[in-house]
C-alpha positions, 0 to 999 in steps of 0.5 A: 500500500505504501509503495502504491501511494508513493508511485501514485503521487509521483505519477500524478506529478509527472503527468502534469508535466512537472520536471522530474527533479521537482516531482521527485522532491514533492513526492518525498515531502508529500509522503513525509508530511502525510504518511510517515513520522520520519523527522525532517532533519534527517531529510535535510541531512540527506539533501547535503550528504546525497551529493557529497560522494567523491564519485559524483564529481566525475559528472561535471568534469566529464560534461565540461570535457565534452563541451570543450570538444563539442564546441571545438572542431574535434567532431569534424576531424573524427568524421574525416578520419572515419570517412577515410577508413570506411567511406569506400564501402556501400553506404560509406558516408553512413558507415562513417557516421556510425564510426564517427559516433562511436569515436565521438561518444568515447570522448563526449559521454553524451548521446544528444551531443554526439548526434548534434556534433556528428549529424550537423556535419554529416547529414547535409554532406550525405544529402549533397552526395545523393543519400536520402535525408531519412537514411542519414538521420536514421543512422546517426540518431541511433548510433548517437545513443552510443554516447551513454554506453561507450565510456566515459558515460555519465549514465554509467556514473549515475548507476554507480552513484545510485547503487553505491552503499546499498547492502544487498544479499545475493542468492547464497546469502552473501553480501554483494558489493555494488559496481564501481565506476571503473568496472562499469566503464571497462564493461561498456567497451565490448558492448559498445563496440559490438553495438557499433558493429551491428549498427554499421552492418545494418547501415551497409545492408540498407545502403547495398539494398538501395544502391546508395553512392560510395566514396572513392577509396582514400589512399594510405597517405590520406588516412594517415593525415586524417588520423594525425589530425584527429589523434589529439582527440582520440588520445583522450580515450587512451588517457581515461581508460589507460589511466583508470586501469593502469591505476594512475588515477580514479574515475573522478580524477580521470574526469578532471584530467580529461577536462583539463586535457580537452581545454588545452587541445581545444584552445591551444592545439586545435585553436577552435575555441578562443580564450574569450569563448571559454566563459561561455563553455564554462557557463553552459557546463555549469548549468547542465551540471547543476541540473543533473546534481539537482536531479541526483539530490532529489533522487537520493531523497526518493531512494531514502524513502523507498529504503526506509519503507522497505519497498525494494526488499518487499518487491524482491521477496514478492518477485522471488515468491512469484517464481519468475526466476532470473530470465523472467525478471530480466524480460519484465525489467526490459519491457518496463524500462523500454516503456519508461524510456519513451517518456523520461530522460535516461539519467532520471530513470536510472536514479529512480529505478536502479535503487528499486530494481538493483536489490531484486536483480542481485537477489536473483543472482544477476551481476551488478555490472551486467545489470548496469550495462543492461539498464544503460542499453535500455536507456540508449534505445529510449533516446531513439523512441518517441514521444520523448526520444531526445536523439530524435528531436535533435535529428529532426532539428538538424534534418528539418524532417518531422518527428514522425518521419525521423522515428520511421527512418530510425526503425531498421537501426532501432530493431538492430538495437533491440536485438542487441538488447536481447543479446546483452541481457541473456549473454552476460559474458558480453559485459563481464568478460573484459572486466573479469579478464582484467581482474575487476 
């Protein structure tokens, strides 16, 4: 009954069109005043302790690094490198778009930013070469979702933050540790590359079936020149992943290093951003960080209420008693997350649903890292599904096609992503092989 009241209040507030962060906060305070005796000073304490975790500092730093690179010409250089490598294949520009999205995702950490940076350059170029605009926007809108799967990913940081500190008992009665940011980053590498390959395969198949144009094959000299131009941006991937795995710094420290590195290459190496433009980039990064931290604060309070009312534990016991088992539970979670992803933003979904679903998953024997990657793939698909798919709106703005037309254009790649979701859900080794091999 308690759970029903909490989610009824939250649902009513969300239906009114209220921002998720404010709806979460009002749900907590409405429930506190009307249904519990929890002292308000404990909630005030949670407001401050909820965002004092060291790991959360990674979020504003990754946002700042991504903004420096998005405002600069890094995307243009990566597109040139990608086109030199795969442009001569069927649908070469589309293949280059998928590869460029994968590369840019690995330095931006944001899906809408990836779609905007790559799409604003490639979609007009593809139309000029004779591709229908639907082909370009469909491939880029879905491939842009790689931004929250390939590390560094802000949504993976959110998942780690949302589950950190939760004492969860596994199927054999042992306490299970939550997934660290480092292990989640490493776990996202193979799924990200595999999904990029599957989306590239879909692009190739569609282009060959429709006999879309191909680019001239680039010489090795042209490829080397393109790589040399983009190498400073690509080095950011090496710095983040190599630094974390090599033990040189933590994921949060890696985020700070990436922000400084992105500033240096954008201002002094590539010289795409003037020093006079830096305050504007800092201001936009601060605004985005403040919005996410406000959501986190209210989500932490919401998770505190759920935990104090024993809702995750009751849900876990109920699902176990129903006898769904691991396979049935994961199927239900996928369906639920896909539906929620149609109407909510990924970070908010992870912060709300992870504290509820994570204890149940662990109780049924699902690895925390595997479950985190599965959740993020669901969020990635949600970015490409109407009516609130952010990638679709960005693609629509760039291509000047209607939202319905963009949604229809993305369908072949979306079906590929759904196939991949089934793979990553029921083949845990896709997510877990690399972290286990590296001892993480």
